[in-house]
C-alpha positions in Angstrom: -25.4 7.6 -5.8 -23.6 6.6 -8.9 -20.4 4.6 -8.0 -17.8 3.9 -10.6 -14.5 2.0 -11.1 -12.1 1.7 -14.0 -9.4 -0.5 -15.3 -6.2 0.3 -13.4 -3.5 1.9 -15.6 -0.5 1.8 -13.3 2.2 -0.5 -14.9 1.2 -4.1 -14.4 -1.5 -3.3 -11.8 -4.0 -6.2 -12.0 -6.2 -5.5 -9.0 -9.7 -4.0 -9.3 -11.4 -1.8 -6.7 -14.8 -3.6 -6.9 -15.4 -7.3 -7.3 -18.8 -8.5 -8.7 -19.8 -9.5 -5.2 -19.1 -6.0 -4.0 -21.1 -4.5 -6.9 -24.1 -6.7 -6.1 -24.1 -5.3 -2.5 -23.9 -1.7 -3.7 -26.8 -2.3 -6.2 -28.9 -4.0 -3.5 -28.5 -0.9 -1.4 -30.2 1.1 -4.2 -27.2 2.6 -6.0 -26.0 2.5 -9.6 -22.6 1.1 -10.5 -20.5 1.9 -13.6 -17.6 -0.4 -14.6 -15.2 0.2 -17.4 -15.0 -2.8 -19.8 -12.3 -5.3 -18.8 -11.7 -3.6 -15.5 -11.7 -6.9 -13.7 -9.9 -9.1 -16.2 -6.6 -8.9 -14.3 -8.3 -10.4 -11.3 -10.2 -12.9 -13.5 -13.5 -11.2 -13.4 -15.3 -10.8 -16.7 -17.7 -8.1 -17.9 -20.6 -10.6 -17.8 -20.1 -11.2 -14.1 -20.4 -7.5 -13.5 -23.5 -7.2 -15.6 -25.1 -10.1 -13.7 -24.2 -8.3 -10.5 -26.2 -5.3 -11.7 -23.5 -3.0 -13.1 -23.6 -1.0 -16.3 -20.4 -1.7 -18.3 -19.0 1.3 -20.3 -16.4 1.4 -23.0 -14.0 4.0 -21.7 -12.7 5.4 -18.4 -13.8 8.9 -19.5 -17.4 7.7 -19.7 -17.2 6.3 -16.1 -15.5 9.4 -14.7 -18.0 11.7 -16.4 -21.0 10.1 -14.7 -19.7 8.7 -11.4 -20.2 10.7 -8.2 -18.0 8.3 -6.2 -14.9 6.8 -7.9 -13.4 3.7 -6.3 -10.0 2.7 -7.5 -6.9 0.8 -6.3 -4.0 3.1 -7.0 -3.6 6.9 -7.2 -4.7 8.5 -10.4 -2.2 8.3 -13.2 -1.3 11.3 -15.3 -3.6 10.3 -18.1 -6.5 10.4 -15.6 -5.8 13.8 -14.1 -8.0 15.6 -16.7 -10.9 13.2 -16.0 -11.3 14.3 -12.3 -13.9 16.9 -11.8 -15.2 19.3 -9.2 -17.4 17.7 -6.4 -16.4 14.2 -7.3 -15.3 11.8 -4.5 -12.2 9.6 -5.1 -11.6 6.7 -2.8 -8.3 4.9 -3.4 -4.8 4.4 -2.2 -3.2 7.8 -2.6 0.2 7.9 -0.8 0.4 11.6 -1.5 3.4 12.2 0.6 5.4 10.6 -2.2 3.3 11.9 -5.0 3.1 15.7 -5.1 2.0 15.7 -8.7 -1.1 13.7 -7.8 -1.8 16.1 -4.9 -1.6 19.0 -7.3 -4.1 17.3 -9.7 -6.6 16.6 -6.9 -6.4 20.1 -5.7 -6.8 21.6 -9.2 -9.8 19.4 -9.9 -11.5 20.6 -6.6 -12.5 17.0 -5.8 -12.6 15.2 -2.5 -10.0 12.4 -2.1 -10.0 9.8 0.6 -6.9 7.6 1.0 -7.5 4.0 2.0 -4.1 4.2 3.7 -5.1 7.1 6.0 -8.5 5.8 7.1 -7.7 5.3 10.8 -9.6 4.0 13.8 -9.4 5.6 17.3 -6.8 3.0 18.4 -4.5 3.9 15.5 -5.3 0.8 13.4 -5.4 1.3 9.6 -8.2 -1.1 8.5 -7.9 -0.5 4.8 -4.1 -0.6 4.7 -3.8 -3.7 6.8 -4.8 -6.4 4.2 -2.4 -5.0 1.5 0.4 -4.7 4.2 -0.2 -8.4 5.1 0.1 -9.4 1.4 3.2 -7.3 0.9 4.9 -8.6 4.0 4.4 -12.2 3.0 5.3 -11.5 -0.6 8.5 -9.7 0.4 10.1 -12.9 1.8 9.0 -14.9 -1.3 10.4 -12.3 -3.6 13.7 -12.0 -1.6 14.1 -15.8 -1.7 13.6 -15.8 -5.4 16.2 -13.0 -6.1 18.8 -14.6 -3.8 18.8 -17.5 -6.3 20.7 -17.9 -9.6 20.6 -17.2 -12.5 20.7 -13.5 -11.7 22.8 -11.2 -9.5 21.8 -12.9 -6.2 24.1 -14.8 -3.9 22.7 -18.2 -4.9 21.4 -19.0 -1.4 18.6 -21.2 -0.2 16.7 -19.1 2.4 16.3 -22.0 4.9 19.8 -23.5 4.5 20.4 -27.3 4.9 21.6 -29.6 7.7 25.2 -28.5 8.2 24.7 -25.3 6.1 23.5 -22.2 7.9 20.3 -20.5 6.7 20.2 -17.0 5.1 19.9 -14.1 7.5 16.7 -12.1 7.0 16.7 -8.6 8.6 13.3 -6.8 8.9 13.1 -3.2 9.8 9.7 -2.4 11.2 7.3 -4.5 13.2 3.9 -3.4 12.0 1.6 -5.3 9.7 4.3 -5.6 7.0 7.0 -6.5 9.4 5.2 -9.1 11.4 3.9 -10.8 8.2 7.4 -10.8 6.7 8.6 -12.3 10.0 6.0 -15.0 9.9 6.9 -15.9 6.3 10.7 -15.8 7.0 10.3 -18.1 10.0 8.3 -20.5 7.9 11.1 -20.6 5.3 13.5 -21.6 8.1 15.6 -18.4 7.8 17.6 -16.8 10.6 15.4 -13.7 11.4 16.1 -10.4 13.1 13.4 -7.8 13.5 14.4 -4.2 14.3 11.8 -1.7 15.5 11.1 1.3 17.7 8.1 -0.4 19.2 9.1 -2.4 22.2 5.6 -3.9 22.7 5.5 -5.3 19.2 9.0 -6.8 19.6 8.0 -8.4 22.9 4.9 -9.9 21.1 7.2 -11.4 18.4 9.6 -12.8 21.1 6.7 -14.5 22.8 5.1 -15.8 19.6 8.3 -17.3 18.2 10.0 -18.4 21.4 13.6 -17.8 20.5 13.3 -18.3 16.8 13.4 -14.6 16.1 16.0 -12.1 17.4 14.7 -8.6 18.1 16.5 -5.3 18.5 15.3 -1.8 19.4 16.0 0.5 16.5 18.9 3.0 16.6 21.3 4.0 13.8 24.0 1.8 15.4 21.7 -1.2 15.9 20.6 -1.0 12.3 24.2 -0.6 11.0 25.4 -3.5 13.0 22.5 -5.8 12.0 22.4 -5.0 8.3 26.1 -5.8 7.8 26.3 -9.0 5.9 22.5 -9.5 5.9 21.4 -11.7 3.0 17.9 -10.3 2.7 16.8 -6.9 4.1 13.1 -6.0 4.2 12.2 -2.3 4.7 8.8 -2.2 6.5 8.8 1.3 8.0 5.6 3.2 8.0 4.8 6.7 9.4 1.0 7.3 8.9 0.4 9.8 6.1 4.1 10.9 5.9 7.1 10.1 3.8 8.9 7.1 5.2 12.1 8.1 7.1 15.4 6.9 5.5 16.8 4.5 8.1 19.3 2.6 6.0 22.2 4.6 4.5 24.1 3.8 1.3 27.1 2.8 3.5 24.9 0.3 5.3 23.7 -1.1 1.9 27.3 -1.4 0.8 28.2 -3.4 3.9 25.7 -6.1 3.0 28.1 -7.3 0.3 27.5 -8.4 -3.3 24.5 -10.5 -4.1 22.5 -9.6 -1.1 18.8 -8.5 -1.7 16.7 -5.6 -0.5 12.9 -5.5 -0.7 11.8 -2.0 0.3 8.1 -2.3 0.9 8.0 1.3 2.1 8.7 2.5 -1.4 5.1 3.7 -1.9 5.8 6.2 0.9 9.2 7.2 -0.6 11.3 4.3 0.7 13.2 3.8 3.9 16.5 2.9 2.3 18.8 5.5 0.8 19.4 3.6 -2.4 15.8 2.9 -3.1 14.0 4.1 -6.3 10.7 2.9 -7.5 10.6 0.0 -10.0 7.6 -1.9 -11.5 6.5 -5.4 -12.1 8.0 -5.4 -15.6 11.5 -4.3 -14.5 11.3 -5.1 -10.7 15.0 -5.0 -9.8 18.2 -3.1 -10.2 21.7 -3.5 -8.6 23.4 -0.8 -6.7 26.4 -1.1 -4.4 26.4 -4.7 -5.5 23.1 -5.3 -3.8 19.9 -6.4 -5.6 17.1 -3.9 -5.0 13.3 -4.8 -5.4 11.1 -1.7 -5.0 7.8 -2.1 -6.6 5.2 0.2 -5.1 2.2 -2.0 -5.9 3.5 -5.3 -4.8 0.0 -6.8 -4.0 -0.9 -6.2 -7.7 1.0 -9.4 -8.5 -1.7 -11.4 -6.6 -4.7 -9.5 -7.8 -7.5 -12.1 -7.2 -6.5 -12.4 -3.5 -5.9 -8.7 -3.1 -9.0 -7.5 -4.9 -11.3 -9.8 -2.8 -9.7 -8.6 0.5 -9.8 -4.9 -0.5 -13.4 -4.9 -1.6 -14.5 -6.8 1.5 -12.9 -4.1 3.7 -13.7 -1.0 1.7 -17.4 -1.9 1.1 -18.8 -0.7 4.4 -17.1 2.7 3.9 -18.3 2.9 0.3 -21.9 2.1 1.3 -21.7 4.7 4.1 -20.6 7.4 1.6 -23.2 6.3 -1.0 -26.0 6.1 1.5 -25.4 9.3 3.4 -23.4 11.5 1.0 -19.7 12.2 1.7 -20.2 15.1 4.1 -22.6 13.2 6.4 -20.5 10.1 6.1 -17.3 11.8 7.3 -19.2 13.7 10.0 -20.5 10.4 11.4 -17.4 8.3 11.1 -14.1 9.7 12.6 -12.0 6.9 11.0 -13.3 7.9 7.5 -12.8 11.6 8.3 -9.1 10.8 9.1 -8.8 9.3 5.7 -9.7 12.6 3.9 -6.6 14.0 2.2 -8.2 16.6 0.0 -11.7 18.1 0.5 -13.2 20.0 -2.4 -9.7 21.0 -3.6 -8.3 21.9 -0.2 -5.5 19.9 1.4 -6.7 18.7 4.8 -4.4 16.0 6.1 -1.7 17.5 8.4 0.9 14.7 7.9 0.5 14.7 4.1 0.8 18.5 4.1 4.0 18.4 6.3 5.6 15.8 4.0 4.7 17.9 0.9 5.7 21.2 2.5 2.3 22.6 1.9 -0.3 24.5 3.9 -3.5 22.8 4.9 -6.8 23.5 6.5 -8.3 21.2 9.2 -11.3 19.3 7.8 -13.5 20.1 10.8 -13.2 23.8 10.0 -14.2 23.3 6.4 -17.2 21.3 7.5 -18.1 23.7 10.3 -18.0 21.1 13.1 -16.1 21.1 16.4 -12.6 19.4 16.4 
């Protein structure tokens, strides 16, 4: 199979879907790899490294798209790439279609097959390809919040961990999945006062046991969130509903109650955001102030640490890439239920029920399109 990847075009996105090590493994398996020139430079991988790994380096994204049967990317196709998609092609990337109806329309119109990293799901509910980027984003969220609490800038001018005789900042984390627990770990490491709010009692119990009184936990309810968010110094939105738009759990009034100079980092922004005042930003202009509160809402946060992120991403996606390349996409998704759950669009037909519900669209179950039992 011909596997391709191109230079990411989302604003300030420096990750690359395939590292040279990953390319070498694909080539060793008997496949051909096409790489757009300079695709890896943001992660400090040069064209010569890709050539040495066995890839063919091409000048333009159009050349890669025109020949590749399996396109591996990091972020959803950007508008300038829509016309490059073609019928029968397989796209494997982070899609987050629940918050991107225009991308869904483009994939359907192109009659391609699109598999979302974020919806590949094991039987136990674990999301193996979302987990590493969630871990990165969770840890980054606290670093970013600590930075924007400082002066100069609109922040309060607080040191996250405080000092002897001076209380630490209060970090409130809503959500206790991969993003939430990694944010909690980082916040505890900074010496902050930490509160985690979640609907998952078992995850909260695990945090209580792990941090032995250093973390306060609360079961989520509108009242609990409102009470806890008031006067929080740093609020981290870490809510995820698989395949769907994130629910808005923090209202504008709650944001206002935080007071001037507080900071919000809404990691859920790539699924629409879990805070009413959230709107997407980018790495060039990452923040805005609303209700006196600093908002950071960059959908591709791990793009700021591309070397780390690209290596983690390639390492985890590679077994799925090889399965598709070795077997073909139909046989691969028939043989691997986790991969099948990742299919959002199959040959131009929307197949993911949660994505369809979020978009208000009809869908057809993948098993019926493939002619296999549910």
